[in-house]
N, C-alpha and C positions, 0 to 999 in steps of 0.2 A: 093586208094579206100579204104574207111571206113572196119574195120573187125569186125564180131558178137564177141564180148566177150562173151565166156557161164561160166556163175560161175560156183562155183564148187557144183558138188551133194552130197546131204548128206550124201551117204558114202563114198564120196574123202576127205568129212570132216572128218569123225570118222578116216580116216587111216593116213591123213597127215592134220593136223588142220591150219598148217602154210599157205595152200591154200584157208583159208580167209583175211590172211594179202596179201597175193603173188596178189591174185585177183583184191586186191582193188591198188595195185603199179602198176600192166600190166593195170586197166583203167585208175588211173590219167596220166601214162605217155602215151598210145595211144591218150589221151585227150589233152594230151601236144604238141604232134607231127603231130596230124592232125591240133590243133589250130596254130602252129608253118607253116603247108606247106600251112594252110590258107593265113596267115598272109605274107608268103614270098613266091609265087607261083615261082620266081625265083628260089627259090633252087633246082627244079630240073636241072634247065641249066647251074648254077652255072663251072664257069670254075676254073679257077684258084683262089682258095679262099686269095692269097694273093693279088689280083686285087681289092678286093671287101671291104666293107665298114666293118666298125669292128662289126656295128648293125649285120650284117648278116653272117658275120664268128661268133656270139655268138648265135646267131640264128640254125647256122647248130649245133654248136656244142652240144646243149641242143639237137635240133633233134634226133641228132645220140646216146645221153645218152639216150632216152626217146625209140626212138630204140631197143638200148640194153637191157634196162632192159623189153621190151617186149619179147625179144627174150631169156632172163635168164630163166624167167618166162618158156616159154615157155619149154624152155631144160629141168628143173626139175617138169613138169609135164610128159614132156617123161619119163625122172628119175623112178618117181613115176610108170606110167603105164607098163613100160615095169618089172619092180621089180613087182610090183603085177602081171603081168601074169609069171613069172617066179618064184614067190613065194620063193622072197629072200629076206629078211633083209638089208635094205640101212644103212649104216654106218655113217649116223648122225639123 
């Protein structure tokens, strides 16, 4: 299911300008994951990857990497939000 990507708000960018680049990475990774899922619908029912083609295994690696990027950006956003709520400074 496609996700709705929310661009960073002005106040978010003021507090953490790196969100502009991270949001672009997130959108690109999300598009890559969706494109690979559309091109390889069999990824959903993948059994033993050793029995699959090299092309399908490569698609799975890219799909998982794209999902990891999206997850990492979401964790970063959460960390920023928690720090803002706690009024803490992040160590980075």
